[in-house]
Structure formats: structure tokens, C-alpha cells
N, C-alpha and C positions, 0 to 999 in steps of 0.2 A: 798192159793201158787198161783193156778190157774188165780185168778184174779189181784195179784200183778204182775204177770209174763205178763200177757193180759194188764196192765198198762204200765207195761216196755217197750213193743213191740211198744204202741200205743203212746208213747214218741219217742219211737227211729224212728218212720214211719213218726210222726211229723217234727221232727229235720230233715230228711234227707228232708223230701217236702219243707221246708222253706229254707234249704243251697241249693237245687236244684234252686228255685224261686230269690236267690240270684246270681247264676251263670247265669240264663237265662235273668235278668235285667241289668246285665253289660254293656251289646252291647249300652241299651236305657240312661244308664248314661252318656257314652261317651259321647253323641248327647244331653242329657239334661242337662248335669252340663255346658258347654259352653253357649248354648241359654239360659238355665235360668239366668244364671251370665247376659248374655246380657239383658235381660229384666230386671233384677234388677236394673242394670245401667242405662235402658232405664227412667224405672219410676223414679230412682233419677233425672238425668237432667230433666225431665217433671215436675218435684217438686210435684209429689205423695208422701205421707206419708210411712216411712217403715211401719206402720201395714196395711197400705190399700194396700202397696204392697204383704204381706206376706199373707195375707186375699186372696187376689185374687189367688193366689197360692194354698190355702186350698180348697176355696168354687168354684171356677170358675175353676180352672184346666183343662188351655184348650189353650195351646200354642199360637195358630195362633188370637184366641179371646183374648187372653190376650193384645198381641201385637197390637191390632186395637182396643183395649180399653185406649190404653195410650192417643195416639193423642185426641179424642173424650173426655175424663177425662179434661184433660187439657186444651179445651179446651172452656167446661163447659157445654156440651151438656145436655139437658133433659136424664133422667134414660130412660125414653119410648124407646127415639131415640136407647142410648147405647143396652139397653136390643133388639131390636127390630134386629139391625146390629148381637149381640150375637147369637139369636137365628138361624141368615141366615149363619151364618158362620158354626155353631156347626150340623148344620139339619143333616148332615151324619152320627152321633154318633146316632141317634134313630135308625138305621138299624144296628147298630154294634152288638147291645145286640141279635137279633132275631136268627143268627146263634148259641148262647151261651146258649140261655135261658136254654135248658137241663142241662148245667154244673154247674150253680150257684149255691150257697149255698142252701140248702132248709130248716134247721131247723132255722133258725135266719133271719128274715125280713129287720133287720138292715144291716147286711152281705151282703145279697142279692143286698138291695137297694143301699150299699156302690159299689159293685162289678160294676153294671147296670152304675153309675155314674164316676166311675175311668175308664172306658172302652175306653182309647184314641187311637190313631190311632198305636199307639206302642205296647201297651198291646193288642189289637185286633191281629196285626201281630203277637205276639208270642204265643197269645194262638191259633188261627188258625193253626198255624205251628207245634204243641204239637200233639202226637197220644191222641186219644179220651178217654182213661181209665186216661188218667194224667191231664186234663184240669179242673175237678170238685177240686181237691185238691190244685191244685198251680192258679188257677185265683185269691183266696184272695193275700198270701203272693205275687205274680207279683203284683197284684195292689198296694199294699200297698208299697213296695219297690220301683216300678214306681215313683208314687206320693212322695214319701220320697228325691228321688232324685231331683225333680224337685223342691221342697218346699227350700230344702238345697240350691241349685243353686241360687233362686231368691233371698233368705237370704243373702247369701256372697254376689250377685250383688248390694244389696244396701247398704251392709256394705259397700263395696269400693267405690259406688258412679262415680264420675265422674272421678276419676284414670285412670279407663279404657274407657272411652266413645269415645276414636280414633281409640280404637280394636273394637268398636260393628260391623261395615260392615261384619269384618270376622267374627265374630262370629256369624253373624246370618244365614251363610251358615252351620253350624253345624246342624240344623234340615233338612236340604236337603242331605247331607251326611249321616244324619240318617235313613232319610228313603230309601236312595239307600239301605245302609245295609242290614236294614231289610228285603227290597224286594227280594235281592239278599241271605238271608238267608232262608227266603221262598222258594223261587223254590228250593233251595238244599234240603229242607225237601219233599216237594211234588211234584217236578221234573214235573211241567205241565207247559207249558208254555201260556197258555191263561188267569188268571190274568193279568199277564203283559202285555201281549199283548193288551187288551181291555184296559187297563190303559194308556198305549201309543196312541192308537188308538182312545180313549175317547177324552183327553187331546188336540190330534192335529186338530180333529174335533170341537172342543168346543172353542180353540185360533183363528179358523178363523171366531168366531163369536162375540166375546165378551174377556174382557180383566179385567172388573170391578167385572163380575161373575163368572170367569175362571172353580175354583173349585167346585162350585156349579151345573155347565152346564156340566161338564166333567162327573161327578159321575152320573148328570142324563141320560145321554148318556151312562154310564158304566152300569147303571141298567137296561137301555135298551136293551141292548144287552145281558145282561145274562138272561132278562125273555125270549128274543127270541129265545137264544140255549136253554134254560130251554124246553119252550115249543117245537122247533125242537126234543130233546131227549125221549120227550116225546110220540110224534106224531111216530117217528121211533119204539120206541118202542111197541106202541099200533098196526102199520104196522104189525111187528113182530109175535105179537100174532095174530091176523088175520092170517095170512097163514101159522099157524103152525096150 
């Protein structure tokens, strides 16, 4: 009797986590759907096969890198060149897993690997805005829901094809709006000015030096400022302990 009751309780808890993850993923869907449709339309216009477009959204699953792939694929660039460019664009994803490693699923290595793979900008933003005790239960369903929105949108885009090609410039702006919404929601959750402040400052400084590598340089500057702040805080703590 107790075993059956525990199973029902576990199922109810799982259902609650998945419903909560679905709710958390809806703001991402609002940005992914138009941006993913725009990607699918662009891929169709560029002559990329439907199957290849959908596979990019499943295997690569990186909006900026997928957009960058289209002109390179249509121009017939070597795979090595394309891979190098994608690696540079997605370099920031390497750092996303570090603060969330302790919240990844432990029992299944495949699930753990998928959660690391699916840790996009938007998923990372949602996860870091959640309470620590909720992160392990929600990281898998949120990752799955977010990628599902993107794959669905890409599929719709390639099916629609050139019909919406005139609207693509407007649809591209959806990702910018999505980042703005996620930044605002994260601020509302943690009530800290520092993350937004260094992001704006890093972007301004990077824009003074480059336009081709703007994102990578801005992220590097932000990382440097975070490290400096961390060292300063540790030094303050050390100084306080010596005073005592």
C-alpha cells in the first residue's frame, strides 16, 4: 500500500515539474517561434534541403550559429571552415555548464549529456533565475521544451518557404526581444544590477574595438570583470578575517 502511494506521489510530483517547466518555457517559445520560422524560411530561400534544416535544429540547436551556417552552406564552404566559425560563435556555451554542473541529472549519463548540449542562452537564463532547490528537477524538462519549440518553429518555416520571405527582417528581431525579456525576468528574480551592468558595459567597450567579433570580445570583457569582482570580494573577506 505504501509502495503504491509513493509511486502515485512520485508521478504527481513529476507531472507538477513538467507543467511548471512548460510554463517557464512559454516566454522562450514566444521568441523561438518567430525566430525559428525565420530561420526555416531563410534556409528554404538559400536552397538548403528540408531534412538538413530540421537536422541543424536538432543536432546543432544554436540560433546564431544556425543563421551563420546558411550563407556558408549555400556558398559551398569547406566543412572545416564552417565548423571553425560555429565553434567561435558557440564558445560562450562552454561556460554555461559550470555554474549548473551540480544540478545536472546524476543517474543517467545520456540525460546529463543532453542537458549540457541543450544549455542555450535562454535555457541558462531561466535556470539561473530559479531557486537552487528547483534546478535539478526542472533542467531536463525545460531543456526539452525549449528545443521542441525551436525544432517546431524551424519545421514550420521550411514548410512555409518563400511565402514569408519578405517578413524575415522583422522576424529576426524576435531574438533581440527575447533576450531583453529574459534579462528583465532574471533581474526581477534576483534583484541584482551587476549582471545587467557588466553586460551593457562589456558591449559598449567591445563595440569600440570590433564589430566582427563583438559577441566574443564582449563576453571576454564580462568574464574579466566578473573575475576581478570575485577576487575583490575574496580579498575583502580575507581582510575582514584578519581584522577579527
